[in-house]
C-alpha positions, 0 to 999 in steps of 0.5 A, spaced: 569 341 355 575 339 350 579 332 349 584 330 345 587 323 343 592 321 339 591 316 333 594 315 326 592 315 318 595 312 312 598 316 307 600 310 302 603 305 306 606 310 311 602 312 318 602 319 319 600 322 326 593 325 327 591 328 334 583 328 334 580 334 338 573 334 340 570 340 343 563 340 346 559 346 347 553 346 352 547 350 351 548 351 343 544 348 338 545 341 337 550 339 331 556 335 329 562 339 325 568 335 323 574 339 320 581 337 318 581 335 311 577 329 312 575 324 306 568 321 305 570 315 309 571 319 315 566 325 314 560 319 314 563 316 320 559 321 325 553 317 324 556 311 325 559 313 331 553 316 334 549 309 333 555 305 336 555 309 342 548 308 344 548 301 342 554 300 347 550 303 353 553 310 352 549 317 351 549 321 345 552 328 346 546 333 345 550 339 344 554 342 339 560 338 337 566 340 334 571 335 332 578 337 329 583 332 326 590 335 326 594 337 322 589 340 318 593 340 311 594 332 311 588 328 308 585 323 312 581 317 309 581 312 314 575 308 318 581 307 323 579 314 326 572 311 329 575 309 335 579 315 337 573 320 335 568 316 339 573 316 345 574 323 345 566 324 345 565 320 351 571 324 354 569 331 352 562 329 354 564 327 361 561 320 361 569 318 362 575 320 365 582 318 361 587 316 365 594 319 365 599 314 366 599 311 359 601 314 353 597 311 348 594 311 341 587 309 339 585 306 332 579 302 330 573 302 326 566 301 329 560 297 327 553 300 329 553 295 335 560 297 338 564 292 336 571 293 333 572 291 325 579 290 322 583 296 319 588 297 314 595 299 316 595 296 323 603 294 322 605 301 319 601 305 325 604 300 330 611 302 328 610 309 327 607 309 334 613 305 337 618 310 333 614 316 336 616 314 343 608 311 345 608 306 350 601 303 348 597 302 342 590 300 342 587 296 336 581 291 334 582 284 336 583 282 329 589 286 328 592 285 334 597 279 332 599 283 326 601 289 330 604 285 336 610 283 331 613 290 333 617 290 339 618 296 344 610 298 344 605 294 348 599 292 343 592 292 347 587 288 343 579 291 344 574 287 341 568 292 342 568 299 344 567 298 352 573 294 352 577 300 349 573 305 354 575 300 360 582 301 358 582 309 357 579 310 364 584 304 367 577 300 370 579 294 365 586 292 365 588 288 359 594 284 358 599 286 352 598 281 346 604 277 345 607 274 338 611 268 336 616 268 330 616 261 331 609 259 331 608 264 325 613 261 321 610 254 322 603 256 321 604 261 315 611 260 312 610 253 308 609 253 300 605 248 297 608 247 291 615 244 289 619 243 283 619 236 283 612 237 280 615 239 274 617 233 269 623 235 265 625 242 263 632 241 267 635 246 263 630 251 265 631 249 272 638 251 272 637 258 269 631 259 274 637 257 279 641 262 277 636 267 277 634 266 284 641 266 286 643 272 283 636 276 283 636 276 276 630 278 272 628 272 267 624 271 260 622 264 258 620 263 251 616 257 249 610 254 246 603 253 250 604 247 255 611 247 256 611 249 263 613 256 263 607 258 268 609 251 273 616 253 273 614 261 275 610 259 280 615 255 284 621 260 283 619 262 290 620 256 293 628 256 292 629 263 294 632 264 301 626 265 307 624 272 308 628 276 313 624 279 319 626 286 316 624 284 309 617 280 312 615 287 315 616 291 309 612 287 305 607 286 310 606 293 311 604 294 303 599 288 304 596 291 310 596 298 307 591 295 302 587 290 306 590 284 303 593 280 309 589 274 310 584 273 316 588 271 322 595 272 318 600 277 322 605 277 317 607 275 310 612 269 311 613 267 304 615 271 298 609 274 294 608 271 287 603 276 283 601 274 276 596 280 274 592 279 267 595 282 261 589 287 261 592 291 267 592 298 267 598 303 268 596 305 275 594 297 277 601 295 275 605 301 278 600 304 283 596 310 283 590 313 284 587 320 287 590 317 294 596 313 291 596 306 292 601 301 291 600 297 285 602 290 283 610 292 282 610 294 290 605 288 292 611 284 289 616 287 293 621 282 296 618 277 291 616 275 284 612 279 279 610 274 273 607 277 267 605 271 263 603 272 255 608 278 255 607 281 248 599 281 250 600 287 255 599 294 253 606 296 251 605 303 254 604 299 261 610 295 260 614 301 259 612 304 265 616 298 269 623 301 266 624 306 272 622 301 277 626 295 275 632 300 275 631 304 281 627 298 286 622 303 288 616 307 285 615 314 286 608 317 284 607 325 284 600 328 285 598 335 287 598 334 294 605 331 294 609 325 292 609 318 295 614 313 294 613 305 294 618 300 295 619 295 289 625 290 290 622 285 285 624 279 281 621 280 274 619 273 271 616 273 264 613 268 259 611 269 252 610 265 246 615 265 240 609 267 235 602 269 235 599 262 234 605 259 239 608 254 235 614 257 232 620 252 232 615 246 235 618 240 232 611 237 232 606 242 230 606 247 225 606 255 225 601 258 221 604 265 222 607 269 216 613 273 218 609 280 218 605 277 224 611 275 227 615 281 227 609 285 229 608 280 235 615 280 237 615 288 236 610 289 242 616 288 247 621 294 246 628 293 246 630 297 252 625 293 256 628 287 254 635 289 255 633 290 263 631 282 263 637 279 265 636 272 262 632 269 256 631 262 255 627 257 251 623 252 254 622 247 249 616 241 249 617 236 254 618 229 250 614 223 252 619 219 255 621 225 260 613 226 262 612 218 263 619 217 267 618 215 274 624 218 277 623 225 280 627 231 277 631 236 281 627 238 287 626 245 290 630 243 296 636 241 292 635 248 288 635 252 294 641 249 297 645 251 291 641 258 291 643 259 299 650 257 298 651 263 292 647 268 296 652 267 302 658 268 298 654 275 296 653 277 303 660 276 304 662 280 298 657 286 299 658 287 307 657 294 309 653 295 302 646 297 300 647 292 294 645 285 296 645 280 290 649 280 284 643 282 279 643 289 283 650 291 282 652 298 280 657 299 275 663 300 280 661 294 283 661 290 277 668 293 275 670 291 282 667 284 283 667 281 276 674 280 274 675 276 268 681 271 266 684 272 259 680 266 256 673 269 259 675 276 256 676 274 249 670 270 249 666 276 252 669 281 246 667 276 241 660 275 243 659 283 243 662 284 236 658 278 233 651 279 237 651 287 237 650 287 244 648 294 248 653 296 254 647 294 259 647 287 256 655 287 257 654 289 264 648 283 265 653 278 262 658 280 267 653 280 273 650 273 271 657 270 270 659 272 277 652 269 279 654 262 276 661 263 279 658 263 285 654 257 284 660 253 282 664 256 289 669 260 284 673 266 286 674 268 279 669 268 272 672 263 268 670 262 260 666 256 262 662 261 267 662 266 262 660 262 256 653 259 260 652 267 261 652 269 254 648 263 252 642 266 256 643 272 252 643 269 245 635 271 244 637 278 244 639 278 236 639 271 234 632 268 236 628 273 233 631 272 226 630 264 226 
């Protein structure tokens, strides 16, 4: 007897449809054959499924069983195929009769006792099922809230195999799971850090406000202990809240790699990723035989923080250049290519020299010029050109550390950022660009008009500092953001002067 059920498998972060066909031939030699380009995790599932059936009170088919996973040329590497295979076995063996009144998709991993374990990519599968016109998707109970985020499809939670069988036959009515954005934001949308924790560093906070307002990449240079990491960790608190579309995109990535916290349906705070400097190229941009997202994609709509930037392998850093420009990562393999989103804010921090005390007023630097040159040479000029803002983070004086008065808070900084972002939203309505930091050259020419004083200032800075054409565009983007923060329609010499100060490290700093 033949049975057929619909399910999904992951390819990267996208869910691809799979038909599970089960055929049982009575009278043939007992054997289970699994075909359809199944990877190791799927090939091993037949033994697990058989024991789950027996331990759930069902009979194990004792005839020749052929399980076909279609399409045959699509790699399947997901334990989520356990549930549809088990249900297909029961239906083909005549132990159950599938109802005809619902167009359902089944996903889930089975334990030996018949319980359903959480899977990766439930959100992507629910979105794909909805887009394909399916009416129901049956998922493990642990993934129910995650999948219920998707509107337009009924999500049914099953804790054990018998519940899924009851829904398949129509004998056990199960109500769809509901999702509340308001409750999710209350439980998972708050940050536990604030810029009020950082004493002093008001100039650095100003630069970070500019970076957040325009979506600019930023590099902080300073001695150890000046607060570079503290400042970076709190940057997400001043960014606008994730919009529902952004939250879904980011959650899809985390769901696909199994990084969602237990019970968390969505990512409602902007991701902050801080990989160690020993990370590989594949770990940073993604890769593997079956391509998986890297740290850049895990930072999508959030922040990628690279501490001790010169300590990273130079070749590893160079692979970031294309994603920073294109806001996506494409990984090609023999079986095809996969594209991961990578719209990030890059925040980097570094010491001014190997010992870290070059330019420190209280501690002496023991590095010779050759050591300093070798250390700073680990960062290529093209990569440095792609970082919009470069700032120094000096040591904090004792009087500021001991001052009982609070400095600028995250809420104050966020208020300025939101106002500037609203101006940009109006400016870029109908465009793919959303922030000043991502403006293309035609948009720069259209939106970054300078008055005569600002134009003369920019010309002098270009000639004196020897800046590249990319640095020229960066200054205009930053100047546009500073003008937005000042609620100004035009870019004045005052706005441009501050923007140029954020680029002086290009040439002068390295030669101090």
